[in-house]
N, C-alpha and C positions, 0 to 999 in steps of 0.2 A: 313198396307201398301197395298192400292189398286195396281193392276198391272198396271196401267198409272204411279202411282206416282214412283213405283218400276222402271221400264223402263226409266223414264225420269232422275232418280238418277243415273241409269247404264251409261245412254248416257252421262250426265254431268261429272262421274268419268272418261269415256273414252276420252272425249274432253280434262278436265283437263292434263290427261297421256299425251296425244299428243301435246297439247300445250306446255306443259314442255319440251317436248323431241324437238320441233321445236324451242324453244327459246334457250335451252341449247347448241342445234348445231348451231344455225344461227342468235341467238340475236345480237351479234356484227354485223353482215352483215347487220341485218334490221335496225340498227342504222346508218349505212353507207347509204343506200338506202334513209332513210329520210334525211339525212346530204345532198345526191345530189339531192334531189327535193326541199329541203327548206332552204334558207341561214339563215332565221333570227330566232334565236336561240329560242324564246319562241315560234313560229309558228311550228318551229322544234319539238319541244318536244309535241306540241299538235298532229303533225303528226304521231310522233312515235306511241304515245300513242292510235291513231285512229287505227295505223298498227295493233298494238298489239290486239287491240279490234276487229278489222275486222278478224283477224287471228283465236281468239279465236271462235267468233260467226261461223265461217266458217268451223270449226273442226266438227261441228255438222252435215254437208253433206258430210263430206270427206268420200271416199268410196274406198281408197286404188288403184283406178285404174292409179293414177300417185304417185311417191313418195312424201313423206310428206315435203322433202326439195323444189322440183318441186311446189308443193301447196303454201309453205311459200311464194318461190319468186313470184309466181304467185299474190297471196294475196297482198303482199307488193308492187310489182309495180303497180296492179290496184289502189290501194288506192294511190300512188303517182301520178299517172297519173291524177285521178279524183282530186287531191289536186291542181294540175298545173291546170287543166280546170276551178277550181273554180277560182284562182288566175292568172289574166292574166298577171300580173306584177310580176311573181314569179321569184326570181332569184336562180340560183344555189350557194350552199355553197363553199366557196374556197376550193379546195382540201387539202390544206396544213393545216387547222383546223382538218382534220382527220388524218392526217398522223404523226408520231411523228418521229422526227429527231434529231440525238444527236448531230453533227459536224454542229457548227455554219456557217461556210463559207460554206458548203456542203447546209445547210438548206437555205441560200440565194439565191444560184443558183436554187436550187429545188424549192424554193417557187416562183420564177419568173416562172420557167418551169410551174409548177402547175397551176399559175394564167393564163398564156396564154392558157394552155390546157383547164382549166375550162372554159374560154369565149368560146373557139373553141366547146366544147361539147354542152354550152348553147346554141349556137346559132343552134345545130340540131334540126330539128323537133323532135316533142315528142316521137315517136316510136322509130327513130333513137337513140335518148337519152338513151331509153330504153335498147336497144340492146347493147349500148356502154357500159352503167354501168353495164349489166348483164356480158358483157365479160371482162370489168376489175375485177369483183368479179371471175374470173375465171371458169365461168360456158362454156362448150362446146355448139356447134352449138344444138345440140340435147336436152340439158337442156334447153336452151334458147327458142327453138322451143316450148317445152311443156309449157314454161310461158307465150310466147307471141301469140300462137296460129299459128304463121308461120311454114312454112315448113324447116325442118332441111337444107336442099339446099339453101333455100332463105337466111336463118339466115347466113348461111357461107359465102353466096356470098354477101349479104349486109354488113357483118361485115367486110368482106375483103375490100369492096370499101370504107367503113366509116372510117376504119384505112388507106386508101390511101389518102383519102382527108383530114383528120385530118393532117396528116402528111405533105400534101403538103401545108395546111394553115398554118400549125406550122413554116414551114419552110419559107413561104412568108411573116409570120408575120401579117395575116389577120385572123379576126372572122367571115368572113362571108362565 
């Protein structure tokens, strides 16, 4: 085996390990990100596959300057944002499709609430939508900043304002 082929095999093995680690830790979250960017079930499957492919490919250049988690979020959201750019009429999935609820009565109330919240999030600009989705996934301002390239202070301020805006619009009953 020549040196180039041996190096290529080693890089692929390392990439496979990193990919497995990322999917093990964030696979469900990646699926939720895809669901947040695409409402159509078939197109969502394609988008999820595209996210996984992009993640695997990108890991060849992963150098550890950020965490694997941040890298994975960045790739997933970049693919999602590109997907939105290609689909001008893309709709967000209804959040209740992602959330499993046990109590039927609570499910009805929660479904209505999630439908309203989904419409409000959908009405946001793509970058604001990305910030809200990352926030809802439990990332802090520093982690969101690493994913988006914004400063942590900017992220914290924008998330705070977006939460206030969403709450105000939610209570007013509007989606704009």
